[in-house]
N, C-alpha and C positions, 0 to 999 in steps of 0.2 A: 757207354761211353761216358755219360755222366759219372758214373761210379768211378770210372778210372781216371777221371779228372780229379775226383776227390782224393783217391789213392795217392796223386802226385803231391797232395799237401800232408800225408800221414808220415811223420819222421819215422815210426815204427817200420812202416812198409819201405821207405828209403834205405833205412839201415839193412833191411833184409835184401836190398838189391832190386825191389820192385819199384819201378819208377812212375807207373801209371802213363796218363797222357798229358802232354804239355798244355792243353788247352783250358786249365782251369780259369773260371771267370771271377769278376769281382765278387759276384754273388756267391759262387762256390767258396771263396776265401771267407766271405762274411759267415755262411753256413758253418763251416768248419770251426771258425773262431767261436761261434756261439755254443756249438757242441763241446769244444773243449773248456769253455768257461762254465758250462752247467751240464755235466754229462748225466746228472740224475734226472733233470727234468727232460733232456732231449732223448734220454734213453726209455723213460716212460713212454714219451711220444712216439718214438719208433717202434716200441713194442706193441702200443695201441694199433699203429698202422698196420704192423705185421698180422695182428689177430683179425683185423678188419679185412684186410686185402689178400692175405695168404690162406689163413684159417677161417675166414668168413664168418667170425664172430664178432659182435658188436655188443659188448657187455658194460656199455656206459650207464650208469644210473640216469633216470630222467632229470635229476636235480643238476647236472653237470651241463645239459644243453641249454644255455643261456642266451637270451635275445640280446643282441648289442645295446638295445633301448635301456636295459637295465644294469649295464656294466658298472655305472658310477653309484648304484644304490649299495647300502649297506647289506652284506649277504648275511642270512641267518646262520647261527653256529652249526647248524645241522649240514648244511651245504658245504660248508668249508671242511667239516670233518670227514665228509663223503669224499671230497675231492682229494684230500690229503691221503686217505686211506687207499683209494684207487692209485694215486701216483706212487705210493710205496709198493703196493702190489706189482704194478706194471714194471716199476723199477727193478724190483727183485726177480721178475720173471725175464727181463732183459739180461740182467747178470747172469742168471743160470743158462739161458741160452748162448750167451758169449763164452762163458767159462767152459760148458760141456763142449763147445765147438772147438776150443781152443785144446781141449784133451781128445778130440775125436770120440767123444761119446763113452770114454771109458775112465774108470777110476785111475787116477794117475800114480797110485802106489800098488794096487793088485791087478789091474787090468780088467776088472770086473766091468762087463757091458751092458748090464740090466738097468736101464735108465730109471728105474721105478725104485732102484736101491742106491742111486748115486745122487749126492747133493753138490751144489755149488758152494764151496766152504769159504768163507771170508777169511783172509789171513789177519787183517785187523777188522774187528766187527763194524757191522753197519753204524751202531751209535757211538763207536770210537772215532770215526774218521769220515766225516760227510763228504770231503773230497774224493774220496775213493770208493765210495759206496757201490757204483756199479763198474769201476775200473776192471777189466778182465785180468789185469796184472796183480789184482788184489784177491784172486780167486784160484782155488785148487779144485778139480774134481775128485772127489773122495766118496767112498762107499759110506752108509750111514754110521757103521760102528767107528770106523777111523775119523770121520767127520766130527763125530760127538767127542771123540778123545782130543782131537786137535782145537775143538771149541774150548773144552775145558782146560786147556794147557797141559794135559797129560802125555802128550808127545808133541813134538815139533820136528823141524827139518834143519840140518845144519847149513853151512855155506856151500856145500856140494849137493844140496837137496836129498841128503839122506836120512832116513827115519831114526829120530832120537826119542828113546822111551824114558820118562820121567821116572823119579825116585818113588813118588806115591803110586803109580801104577805098577813099577816093577815090585814093590813090596807086597802088592796084593796078588799078582796073578802067580799062579803056580804052575801046574803041568795039566792044567785043564784046557777047556776051549779058548779062554782069554789068552792064555800062553800062546796058544798056536796062532792066534789071531794078531799078537802083537810080536813076541819074541821071535817068531819065524820070518817078520818082516824087518826086524832091527837092522839098520845099516843099508836097507835097500833104497836106492835112488828113485825120485819120482820119474815118470816117462817124460820124454822131451815134449815140451808143448809146440803146437803146430803153428802158431803165429805170435802170440804175445808171451814175452819172457816174463816170469815172476818179478815182483818188484823186490829188489834185496834189502831196501831200507825197511819195506813193511814186514819181510821176513825176520830181518834183525829186530824188530819191534816185539815180533810174537815171541822170539827166543829169548828176550829180555824179560817178558811176562812169564814165560814158561820157567825160566831161572828162579824168578822170585816165588812163583807157585811151588817150586820143588826144592826150595832152601831148606 
């Protein structure tokens, strides 16, 4: 019921016709606002909770378990670095889980369903847009080959989410395996996402970078 209360605050769910329950409290609204204000931090926190309570793994380094008595003291650089690294790792794990769930555990282009061969590919990179680092609308589930090509701006997706192959890659591929891996999928649209629509503004930014790379 608590999750359904939160659902009633999610504009994406409301747009899909999912209304949730009407009993959202002031604390629910505060929690939702906090999540929207800093998705990266809350995403890392959520991933840590998932690992602890669902996967029964608690991989926190000892440096992060801090007694409240010492919270106002200057922390040594190593502890800050350790915390930052863990937050990034947990944030990335949260992003991967959300993106793969959005495409039902399959490559959105080829349909490949082997999770060890599928990446959660950022449309706009982690370092390029802090606000969308863990936003599932900024992610596409792609097999590792097409993920690498997408990341390097060798391919992109048009306004109808169809695969577009860049000049630099097209000039390189012949009639070998690369051709079969790319030319065969040219113009194929991505699978429909299960919940989160891909952000058209972020996709436009990728196409702009793609165009510059292939000019």
